[in-house]
DRENLOTOR-178111 format. One line per 4 residues: number of its first residue (from 1); their letters; for each residue x, y, z of C-alpha. Coordinates in nm, 2 decimals, padded with zeros to 4 digits. Example, Ala and Ser with C-alpha at 12.3 -4.5 7.8 and 13.67 -1.06 7.14 Angstrom:
1) AS) 01.23/-00.45/00.78 | 01.37/-00.11/00.71 .
This chain:
1) IDIV) 00.00/00.00/00.00 | 00.14/00.35/-00.09 | -00.03/00.67/00.00 | 00.11/01.00/-00.12 .
5) QEDL) -00.03/01.36/-00.10 | 00.07/01.58/-00.39 | -00.06/01.93/-00.37 | -00.44/01.90/-00.36 .
9) FLHI) -00.44/01.53/-00.45 | -00.42/01.21/-00.26 | -00.28/00.91/-00.45 | -00.35/00.56/-00.31 .
13) RVKN) -00.20/00.24/-00.46 | -00.28/-00.10/-00.34 | -00.10/-00.39/-00.51 | -00.12/-00.77/-00.40 .
17) DNDS) -00.03/-01.10/-00.54 | -00.30/-01.28/-00.73 | -00.29/-01.64/-00.62 | -00.60/-01.74/-00.81 .
21) KNFS) -00.56/-01.94/-01.12 | -00.91/-01.82/-01.24 | -00.89/-01.44/-01.19 | -01.17/-01.20/-01.29 .
25) KELI) -01.15/-00.84/-01.39 | -01.39/-00.76/-01.11 | -01.13/-00.90/-00.86 | -01.36/-01.16/-00.74 .
29) TKKD) -01.20/-01.48/-00.65 | -01.45/-01.63/-00.40 | -01.68/-01.92/-00.50 | -01.98/-01.72/-00.38 .
33) KENH) -01.96/-01.45/-00.66 | -02.31/-01.33/-00.61 | -02.24/-01.18/-00.25 | -01.91/-01.00/-00.34 .
37) GFGL) -01.81/-00.68/-00.50 | -01.94/-00.44/-00.24 | -01.58/-00.32/-00.17 | -01.54/-00.19/-00.52 .
41) KSIK) -01.89/-00.03/-00.51 | -01.79/00.15/-00.20 | -01.47/00.27/-00.35 | -01.65/00.40/-00.66 .
45) RIID) -01.90/00.59/-00.44 | -01.61/00.76/-00.25 | -01.42/00.84/-00.57 | -01.74/01.01/-00.71 .
49) QYQG) -01.78/01.20/-00.38 | -01.43/01.34/-00.39 | -01.40/01.40/-00.77 | -01.15/01.12/-00.81 .
53) TYSI) -01.04/00.87/-01.06 | -00.92/00.51/-01.03 | -00.77/00.23/-01.24 | -00.75/-00.14/-01.19 .
57) ENNE) -00.49/-00.38/-01.33 | -00.55/-00.75/-01.28 | -00.36/-01.03/-01.43 | -00.24/-01.38/-01.33 .
61) EYYE) 00.05/-01.24/-01.12 | -00.10/-00.95/-00.92 | -00.38/-00.70/-00.90 | -00.33/-00.33/-00.85 .
65) IKIT) -00.58/-00.05/-00.77 | -00.47/00.32/-00.82 | -00.69/00.59/-00.68 | -00.65/00.96/-00.69 .
69) LLLK) -00.88/01.19/-00.49 | -00.91/01.57/-00.49 | -00.86/01.71/-00.14 | -01.06/02.01/-00.05 .
């Protein structure tokens, strides 16, 4: 996890190993896919609230989420 403030922006980067052979772009690795995904929904709501942006990279080796928020 990296968190850096640059002027009026807060940059957050979370990177972790992806130990799942069957990865999904939604970052869901649990068997019960129907009851997962609320974490990303919450992140998207916060990003909208603070006029931010995000990107997700997910492959067989790792997943990485980068978030930038505008500080007021």
